[in-house]
N, C-alpha and C positions, 0 to 999 in steps of 0.2 A: 107686557100684556098678560093678564091671567085668563083662566078659562081652559077649555079643552080643544085640542086639534086632532082630528081623526086622520088615520092613514091606513092603507091596505097592507096587511102583512103581520107577521109575528113580532113581538118585542125584539129589538135588535136588528130589524131589517134596515136597509139603506133609507127607506122612506121614514123610518123612525129617527134615524140619524139626521135626516133633513129637517124634521120637526125640531129636534134639539138645537140645531144650529140656527135655524131661521126664527124660531119662536121659543127661546130657552125658558121663558117664564110660564109657558103653558104646559098643561098635562097632556101627554100624547096618548091617544086612544086607539088601540089596535082594532082593525076590522077585517073580516074575512075577505071581502071583495071591495072593488072600487064603488060599486053601487051601495054597499053598506056604509062606506065612509061618507058618501054624498047624503044618504038617508039620515045619518047621524046629525048632520048640520040642519037638514030640513025639519027634523022633528025636535030640534033643540037639545039633543044629547051632547052635541059638540058645537063649538062656536065657529070653527074653521075646518077645512079639509085640505090636506097636503096630497096632491095628485101628480104623479110623473107623466110628462107628456112626450118627451123624446130623450134619446140617448145619443151621444156623439159617435158611438160605435154601431149601434143597432137601429138607429132611426126612431120612427114613431112607435110609441107604446100602443099595442094592439087595443082597439075598441075605444080608446080614450077620446078621440075626436067625435065619435058618435055620442058618448056619454055627456060630454061637456055642454052641448047645446040643450040637451034634454034634462039637465040636472036641476034647472031652476036657480042655480047659483051663479055667482060672478067672480071673475078673477080680480083679486085685490093686490097680489104681489107675485113675482116670480123668484125662484131660488135655484141656484146652481150648486150641485153637489159633486165634487170629485170622488169617484168611486175607487176607494183604496181597498184592495183585497188583502186580507190577512189569513194565514194558516193558523187555526186554533186547535188545541189538543187538550186532553185531560191534564189536570195539575200534576206536575212532575214528569210529564212525557218529554222525551227528547226528539228533535226533528228526525233523526235517523231511525227512530222507532215507528214512524208513521209510514204505512204501506198503502193505505187507501184514504181518499177524502170524498166527502159528499158535499154537494153545493148545487145551487140553482144552475140550470143548464147553461145560462149565458156566462157564468163566471169561469167555467172549466176551460173553454178555449182561450179566454183572456189570460189564463195562467199556465198555458200549455208548456212554455219553455221551462218554467220553474219545476213543474211536475215531472217533466221528462228528465231534467238534470238530477233530481233526487229519487228517481225511480218510483214515483207515486202514481197509482192508478186512480182516476177520477170516476165518480158515479153521480148521475144526476139525481137531484132531490127537488121536491116541489117548491121548497123555500129554504134559503140558506140559513136564516135565523131559526127556522123550525128544525133544520138539521143540527144546529148547535144545541138546541134544547134537547133533542133526541140523544145526542152524544153525552150530554151531562147527565141525562136520566138513565140511559141504558149502559153507558161506560164500556163499549166494545173495545177490546185491545187492538192496538195498531191502526186505529182509525182517527182521522181528523176531519175538520170541516173548513171550507173557505167561506169567510163571512167578514163582517165589520168588527172593529175592536169594541164597539158598543155591545155587540152580542157576547163577546168574551167577558165583559164586565157584568152583564146581566146574568149569565149562566155559570159564572165561576170557572171559566176556562183560561188556559194559558195561551198567550200569543207567541207562537213558535217562529213566525216570520212575518214581516210587514211589507206592504207595497210590493207584492209578488207579481202583479200584473205585467204582461209583456210590454204594454205601451202605457205611457204616463199621461194620456190625454182623455181617458174614459170619464166622461162627465154626463150626469143626468140633469135635465132641466125639469123642475117642478113648478106647478102653479098652486098658489094658496087661494082657496075659494071661500067665499062667505055669502050670506043671503042677500046683501044689498050692493048695488052698483055704486061706486064712489068716484065722482067726477071732480072732486075738490082739490086733489093733491097735485103737486108738481115735484118731480124728482130732481136731485142734483145731477144725475147722469142721463136726464131726458125721460121721456114717457113712451110707453108702449100701448097700443090699442089692438085688441084681438076681436075678431068678428067672424061670423059665418054668413054665407049668402048662397042663393041659387040663382043662376042666370036665366033670363027669359029664353024661350025656345025660338030664337031668331038667329040668322047667319052672323057669325063672328061676334056673338054677344060677349064672350069672355074677353076677346081682344079689345073690343070697344070699352068694356067695363074697366079694364086695366089702364086704359089710356089716360084717365084722369089723374092717376098716381104719378105717371111719367111727366105729364105736362105741368103738374103742380109741384114737382120735386119732392114727392113723398117716398121715402124708402120702404119698400115692402121686403121684410126679412124672411117671410115664409108664406107659401101658397101651396096648399095640398088639397087634392080632391078625393072624395070617397062617395060610394053609391048610397042611395037612400032606399031603405026597405028592400034591398036586394035587386033593385031595378037597374038595368043597364042603360037606361035613358035619363033617369033623374039623378043629377049629380049635385052634391053640395060641396062648397069650397070653404076651407078654413084658412084664415089669413092673419098674420101679425104685421103691423106697420109701426114705424117710429113716428111718435107724435101724439097729440091730444086732439080729440074731436073739436075742441074750441079753437085750435090753431087754424088760421084761415086756409092754408094749403090743404090741410086734412079735411076741413069742412067742404071745400070745393071738390076734392077727390071723392069723398063719400056721397056727395050729391050726384055726381056723374055716375058713380057706381049704382046708386039707388035707381036710376033711370033704366038701367039694363037688367035689373034683378026682379025676381018674384018676391023675395023677402030678404031682409038684411037685419041681422041681430048682433048687437055689440055684446060680447061676452065679458069684456073687462077693459078698464083703462087704469093703468098702474105704472109706478116708477120702474124704469129699467134697472135691473140688477147691475151694479158696477162690474161684476165679473163677466157680463155678457160678451165683452170683446176681448177677454183674456184667453190665451191658449193654455191648456193644461191646468185648469182651475184647481 
């Protein structure tokens, strides 16, 4: 597929790597914020947006569940990226010469064992790919960065050590979003449906709403709540289920859910990624 796919971050970010792996034929378009990536699709600058929704180590990506329903876009696919952390340095630098590293705050504790073993001090940066760009531009002696190997390629840095994360299961799940909902496809590894809803203000509404999924044998893989407009009483729920809305069990479950909700919006119907059930993607 040709065209452009927008992502949040600097060139070489893990979201950029996810674009390369999931849509290798598309041009990746870096954006400053998630909102900018969404806007790029809405105004036609990009065809798709690659957005991270959750990480196996750190859970939900902040604000993303609020942005998705308000984006006007729909989920077309999901993509799983194994986050592999590399130590990058200036060309010709040896590992023992690196005394400090800069990286996004979430990467530093994930590589704590390696950094301690080599006597390297970590400093937080706003963006790991941006830190790689700064290193290549400013060339401070004795400094390295923790980032992707893609960042090394883009900024002309050497990879001094690969896969230095303490645990080998760190994976980020992304969703690929576009302007139109697609209900026509069927995946070899099953289908996923993502939706958001608000329950009616009646006793046990959520319990009753969920009953239809249990009685119809529909597997719900995610259910998360978050407040709406800062209110402690208005709650929206984000859910992922296995199946397609045209499947009779899913159809019956959604009908029952609709009875107990004020609104129900389907964000996407898309093939399940084959890596969904793998450990240590």
